C-alpha positions as CSV (number, residue, x, y, z in Angstrom):
1,M,-37.4,19.3,38.0
2,S,-39.3,16.8,40.1
3,D,-42.6,17.3,38.1
4,T,-43.4,14.2,36.0
5,L,-42.4,14.9,32.2
6,F,-43.9,11.5,31.0
7,K,-44.9,8.0,32.4
8,I,-43.9,4.6,31.3
9,G,-46.8,2.5,32.7
10,P,-47.2,3.3,36.3
11,F,-43.9,4.9,36.6
12,N,-43.2,8.7,36.7
13,I,-40.1,9.9,34.8
14,C,-38.8,13.5,35.7
15,L,-35.9,15.4,34.8
16,W,-33.9,14.2,37.8
17,N,-34.2,10.8,36.5
18,I,-32.6,11.5,33.4
19,I,-30.0,13.7,34.9
20,F,-29.3,10.9,37.6
21,I,-28.8,8.1,34.9
22,G,-26.6,10.6,32.7
23,M,-24.4,11.7,35.7
24,I,-24.1,7.9,36.8
25,F,-22.8,6.5,33.8
26,L,-20.8,9.7,32.9
27,S,-19.1,9.4,36.2
28,A,-18.5,5.7,35.6
29,S,-16.9,6.3,32.5
30,I,-14.6,9.3,33.9
31,F,-13.8,7.1,36.8
32,R,-12.7,4.1,34.4
33,R,-10.6,6.3,32.5
34,L,-8.9,7.9,35.7
35,L,-8.6,4.6,37.5
36,S,-7.0,3.1,34.3
37,R,-4.6,5.9,33.8
38,F,-3.6,5.8,37.5
39,L,-2.8,2.1,37.5
40,K,-0.9,2.5,34.4
41,R,1.1,5.0,35.9
42,Q,1.8,3.3,38.8
43,L,2.8,0.0,36.8
44,K,5.0,2.2,34.6
45,N,6.8,3.7,37.6
46,S,7.4,0.3,38.9
47,N,8.8,-0.8,35.4
48,I,5.9,-3.4,35.2
49,V,4.7,-4.2,31.7
50,L,1.1,-5.7,31.2
51,E,1.1,-8.5,28.5
52,G,-1.0,-11.7,28.1
53,Q,-3.0,-12.6,31.2
54,N,-2.0,-9.7,33.4
55,L,-3.6,-7.0,30.7
56,A,-6.4,-9.3,30.7
57,Y,-6.8,-9.0,34.4
58,F,-6.5,-5.3,34.3
59,R,-9.2,-4.8,31.7
60,L,-11.5,-7.0,33.7
61,F,-10.7,-5.1,36.7
62,T,-11.6,-1.7,35.2
63,Q,-14.7,-2.8,33.3
64,S,-16.3,-4.0,36.6
65,V,-17.2,-0.3,37.3
66,Y,-20.1,-0.6,34.8
67,L,-21.6,-3.2,36.9
68,V,-21.9,-0.8,39.8
69,A,-23.0,1.8,37.7
70,L,-25.8,-0.1,36.2
71,Y,-27.0,-1.1,39.8
72,F,-27.0,2.7,41.1
73,G,-28.7,3.6,37.6
74,V,-31.7,1.5,38.3
75,M,-31.9,2.5,41.9
76,S,-32.1,6.1,41.0
77,F,-35.7,5.5,39.6
78,Q,-36.9,5.1,43.1
79,F,-36.4,8.9,43.5
80,N,-40.0,9.6,42.6
81,N,-41.2,6.3,42.5
82,E,-41.2,5.5,46.3
83,E,-44.6,3.5,46.4
84,I,-43.3,0.9,43.6
85,T,-40.7,-1.7,45.0
86,F,-37.7,-2.5,43.0
87,A,-39.0,-5.6,41.5
88,E,-42.1,-4.2,40.3
89,F,-40.0,-1.4,38.7
90,I,-37.6,-3.5,36.3
91,K,-40.3,-6.2,35.7
92,Y,-42.8,-4.0,34.2
93,D,-43.5,-4.4,30.5
94,L,-42.6,-1.2,28.6
95,I,-43.3,-2.8,25.3
96,S,-45.7,-5.8,24.8
97,M,-46.1,-7.0,21.2
98,G,-47.1,-10.6,20.8
99,S,-44.3,-12.6,22.0
100,L,-42.1,-9.7,22.5
101,N,-41.9,-8.4,26.1
102,L,-39.5,-5.7,26.8
103,S,-39.1,-4.7,30.4
104,L,-36.5,-2.8,32.2
105,Y,-35.5,-6.4,33.4
106,N,-35.1,-7.7,29.9
107,I,-33.0,-4.8,29.0
108,I,-30.8,-5.3,32.1
109,L,-30.3,-9.1,31.2
110,V,-29.6,-8.6,27.8
111,L,-26.8,-6.0,28.9
112,A,-25.7,-8.4,31.7
113,I,-25.5,-11.2,29.0
114,M,-23.6,-8.7,26.7
115,F,-21.0,-7.9,29.7
116,S,-20.9,-11.4,30.9
117,S,-19.8,-12.2,27.3
118,K,-17.0,-9.7,27.6
119,I,-16.0,-11.0,30.7
120,G,-16.1,-14.5,29.6
121,I,-13.8,-13.5,26.7
122,S,-11.4,-11.9,29.1
123,A,-11.5,-14.9,31.3
124,Y,-10.9,-17.3,28.2
125,T,-7.9,-15.2,27.2
126,L,-6.3,-15.5,30.5
127,Y,-6.9,-19.4,30.3
128,I,-5.6,-19.7,26.7
129,T,-2.6,-17.3,27.3
130,K,-1.6,-19.1,30.4
131,K,-1.8,-22.5,28.7
132,L,-0.2,-21.5,25.5
133,Q,2.8,-19.8,27.0
134,L,3.5,-23.2,29.0
135,R,4.0,-25.1,25.6
136,K,7.2,-25.2,23.9
137,G,7.7,-23.4,20.8
138,Y,4.9,-20.5,21.9
139,E,3.5,-18.6,18.9
140,P,1.5,-15.1,19.9
141,G,0.0,-15.5,16.3
142,L,-1.5,-19.1,17.3
143,E,-3.0,-17.3,20.5
144,Y,-4.5,-14.5,18.6
145,V,-6.5,-17.0,16.4
146,Y,-7.9,-19.0,19.3
147,I,-8.9,-15.7,21.1
148,Q,-10.6,-14.4,17.7
149,I,-12.7,-17.6,17.0
150,A,-13.5,-17.8,20.7
151,R,-14.6,-13.9,20.5
152,Y,-17.2,-14.6,17.5
153,I,-18.6,-17.7,18.9
154,I,-19.2,-15.9,22.4
155,Y,-20.9,-13.0,20.7
156,V,-23.0,-15.1,18.6
157,F,-24.4,-17.2,21.4
158,A,-24.9,-14.0,23.4
159,V,-27.2,-12.5,20.7
160,F,-29.1,-15.5,20.2
161,I,-29.6,-15.7,24.1
162,S,-30.5,-12.0,24.3
163,L,-33.2,-12.6,21.4
164,S,-34.7,-15.4,23.5
165,V,-34.7,-13.3,26.5
166,L,-36.8,-10.8,24.7
167,G,-39.1,-13.1,23.7
168,I,-38.3,-13.3,20.0
169,N,-39.1,-16.5,18.0
170,L,-36.1,-17.3,16.1
171,T,-37.5,-19.9,13.9
172,L,-40.5,-17.8,13.1
173,L,-38.4,-14.8,12.4
174,L,-35.7,-17.0,10.1
175,T,-38.8,-18.5,8.4
176,G,-40.5,-15.2,7.5
177,S,-37.2,-13.6,6.4
178,V,-36.3,-16.3,4.0
179,G,-37.0,-14.2,0.8
180,L,-35.3,-11.3,2.4
181,L,-32.1,-13.1,3.5
182,V,-32.2,-14.7,-0.4
183,G,-32.2,-11.0,-1.8
184,I,-29.6,-10.0,0.9
185,G,-27.4,-13.1,0.2
186,L,-27.3,-12.2,-3.6
187,G,-26.5,-8.6,-3.0
188,L,-23.7,-9.3,-0.4
189,Q,-22.2,-12.6,-1.9
190,D,-18.6,-10.9,-1.9
191,V,-19.1,-9.9,1.7
192,F,-20.0,-13.7,2.6
193,K,-17.0,-15.0,0.4
194,D,-14.9,-12.6,2.6
195,L,-16.3,-14.0,5.8
196,I,-15.9,-17.4,4.9
197,A,-12.3,-16.9,3.9
198,G,-11.9,-15.3,7.2
199,V,-13.0,-18.4,8.9
200,V,-10.6,-20.4,6.9
201,L,-7.8,-18.1,7.7
202,L,-8.3,-18.2,11.5
203,L,-9.0,-22.2,11.6
204,E,-6.2,-23.2,9.2
205,G,-3.5,-20.9,10.6
206,N,-1.4,-21.3,7.6
207,I,-1.4,-17.3,7.9
208,K,-0.9,-15.8,11.3
209,M,-0.4,-12.6,12.9
210,G,3.2,-11.4,12.4
211,D,3.8,-13.4,9.4
212,I,5.8,-11.9,6.3
213,V,4.0,-12.8,3.0
214,E,4.3,-12.3,-0.6
215,I,1.0,-11.8,-2.3
216,H,1.1,-12.2,-6.1
217,G,-1.2,-9.9,-8.2
218,G,-3.0,-12.7,-9.8
219,N,-3.8,-16.5,-9.8
220,D,-0.5,-17.0,-11.7
221,A,2.3,-17.7,-9.6
222,K,4.7,-16.3,-12.1
223,S,2.7,-12.9,-12.1
224,S,5.1,-9.9,-11.8
225,S,2.8,-7.9,-9.7
226,T,3.5,-8.8,-5.9
227,T,3.3,-7.4,-2.5
228,V,5.3,-8.3,0.4
229,A,3.6,-7.4,3.6
230,R,3.7,-8.3,7.4
231,I,0.1,-9.5,8.6
232,L,-1.0,-7.3,11.4
233,K,-4.7,-8.4,12.2
234,I,-6.9,-10.9,10.6
235,N,-10.6,-10.1,11.0
236,F,-13.6,-11.9,9.9
237,R,-13.9,-10.0,6.7
238,T,-10.7,-8.1,6.1
239,T,-7.2,-8.5,7.0
240,Q,-4.8,-5.5,7.9
241,I,-1.3,-5.7,6.3
242,Q,1.7,-3.6,6.4
243,T,4.1,-3.0,3.3
244,R,7.6,-2.3,3.2
245,A,6.9,1.3,2.7
246,G,5.2,1.5,6.1
247,N,1.4,1.8,4.6
248,V,-1.1,0.0,6.4
249,L,-3.5,-1.6,3.9
250,I,-7.0,-3.3,4.6
251,I,-7.6,-6.2,2.0
252,P,-10.4,-8.6,1.6
253,N,-9.6,-12.0,3.0
254,T,-10.2,-13.7,-0.4
255,K,-7.0,-12.1,-1.7
256,L,-5.3,-14.3,1.0
257,T,-7.3,-17.4,-0.1
258,Q,-7.9,-17.4,-3.8
259,Q,-4.5,-15.9,-4.9
260,Q,-1.0,-17.2,-4.7
261,V,0.6,-16.4,-1.4
262,E,4.0,-17.4,-0.3
263,N,4.6,-17.2,3.5
264,W,8.1,-16.3,4.1
265,T,7.7,-17.0,7.9
266,H,6.7,-20.5,7.4
267,S,8.8,-21.4,4.6
268,S,12.5,-22.4,4.6
269,P,14.6,-20.0,6.7
270,L,17.0,-19.4,3.6
271,S,16.0,-18.6,0.1
272,M,17.7,-18.1,-3.2
273,F,17.9,-14.5,-4.5
274,T,19.3,-13.2,-7.8
275,I,20.7,-9.9,-9.1
276,S,20.7,-9.6,-13.0
277,L,23.0,-7.3,-15.0
278,T,24.4,-6.9,-18.5
279,V,28.0,-6.3,-19.5
280,G,29.3,-5.3,-22.8
281,Y,30.7,-7.7,-25.5
282,G,34.5,-8.3,-25.2
283,A,34.8,-7.8,-21.6
284,D,36.5,-10.1,-19.3
285,T,33.8,-12.4,-18.0
286,G,36.1,-14.3,-15.9
287,L,37.0,-11.2,-14.0
288,I,33.5,-10.1,-14.1
289,Q,32.4,-13.3,-12.1
290,E,35.0,-12.9,-9.6
291,L,33.8,-9.5,-8.6
292,L,30.2,-10.5,-8.8
293,I,31.0,-13.2,-6.5
294,T,33.1,-10.8,-4.2
295,A,30.5,-8.0,-4.2
296,A,27.6,-10.8,-3.0
297,K,29.9,-12.4,-0.3
298,S,30.9,-8.9,0.9
299,H,27.4,-8.4,2.3
300,P,27.0,-9.7,6.1
301,K,23.4,-11.0,5.4
302,V,24.5,-13.4,2.7
303,V,24.9,-16.9,4.0
304,K,28.5,-17.9,3.3
305,S,28.3,-21.3,3.8
306,E,25.9,-21.8,0.8
307,P,27.3,-21.4,-2.8
308,V,27.6,-18.0,-4.5
309,F,28.1,-18.0,-8.3
310,V,27.2,-16.3,-11.4
311,R,25.1,-17.7,-14.2
312,F,25.6,-16.8,-18.1
313,L,21.9,-16.2,-19.2
314,N,22.0,-15.1,-22.5
315,F,23.8,-13.3,-25.6
316,G,21.5,-10.4,-25.2
317,E,20.8,-7.6,-27.9
318,N,23.0,-5.1,-25.8
319,G,25.7,-7.3,-24.1
320,I,26.0,-10.4,-22.0
321,E,23.3,-11.1,-19.7
322,L,24.5,-12.3,-16.3
323,E,23.1,-13.3,-13.0
324,V,24.5,-13.5,-9.4
325,V,22.9,-16.2,-7.4
326,F,23.1,-16.0,-3.6
327,W,21.5,-17.3,-0.4
328,A,20.2,-15.3,2.4
329,A,17.3,-15.3,4.9
330,N,13.7,-14.4,4.0
331,S,14.1,-11.0,5.4
332,W,11.7,-8.2,5.4
333,D,14.8,-5.9,4.3
334,I,15.9,-8.2,1.4
335,I,15.3,-5.5,-0.9
336,N,17.9,-3.0,0.9
337,F,20.3,-5.8,1.2
338,K,20.2,-6.4,-2.7
339,S,20.7,-2.6,-2.9
340,D,23.8,-2.8,-1.1
341,I,25.1,-5.7,-3.3
342,R,24.5,-3.7,-6.3
343,F,26.2,-0.4,-4.9
344,E,29.2,-2.8,-4.2
345,I,29.0,-4.2,-7.9
346,D,29.1,-0.7,-9.2
347,R,32.1,0.4,-7.2
348,L,34.1,-2.8,-8.2
349,F,33.1,-2.5,-11.7
350,R,34.4,1.4,-11.7
351,M,37.7,0.2,-9.8
352,H,38.2,-2.4,-12.8
353,Q,36.9,0.0,-15.6
354,I,34.1,-2.3,-16.4
355,N,31.3,-0.6,-18.1
356,I,27.4,-1.7,-18.3
357,P,26.3,-0.9,-21.9
358,Y,23.7,1.5,-22.7
359,P,20.7,0.1,-24.9
360,T,21.7,0.8,-28.6
361,R,19.3,1.2,-31.6
362,E,20.2,1.1,-35.2
363,I,17.9,3.2,-37.7
364,L,18.3,2.1,-41.3
365,Q,17.1,4.5,-44.0
366,K,16.1,3.3,-47.4
367,K,18.1,5.3,-50.2
368,R,15.8,6.9,-52.7
369,D,16.7,6.5,-56.4
């Protein structure tokens, strides 16, 4: 197993080197999971819930295991390369093509840049969480927006720095890829629209995580096709929403920027709701008006300080068309509240023997001579 399988420059690579690397990083992964579970169990037994900056500290601590694993992984190559110093080992160019020089040192440096980016995001999360929680009117959704924007910016800079470390000339790369980028841009224009819409959503903050919104099916505000949902997560290209049925949907960001969207969370705390119905001709409309108002006011979620009244909409084809109007909070369960009121209306109508007419049709036959 100590025999050389292949050589990378002056370095001998044997089976033990591969086994050592695999065992080191596998052990690090297992140790990190065990450490995380152990610490979470201890915190749970102590009734401590990790949130905000404490959760970021916890992740930062457990992720440091991989730094130690990286060091021991490099040191393991000295097992069968004793005559070569550690510095020579990591700085040897594994690949050399023009300005591209790829050595173990470059790989370690790129990994360190990415890992440092992750640590930087965790540190920024600690800072922004602590700063925002000190403000009056703290909003978790605003914290999420700041963290997401910082994450994307840090990772973009990390990629650019990594390419520079590898000796890749970004100017030449972009210049030589103009034609390819134009073709990709035309083919992925919808994706780019969603990306730009994601940036707009994160920067403007009109729609944030946890908001309840009503998304209309088209650009027309009067469109009957609407979806009421809670915003779960806003990514750069897509947004995760949860419907009233409990289903989690992933929709493109352009659906939230190009279509009519009503944000119930940011609008007035109270909204006017209506329940429409039809009663037969000849019914006591005064009594019906009293019953409808009584049914609406009987529900605990209906605001009693606001007027509850009945509108006479029209002399319909099958009866008198009425509408009971009431005020309530913009609630996730408003559809259930309206259902409760309808049940109460039906009970009161049965008690007073008031019927809701069925649709009727008259068929006229032409007499033949």
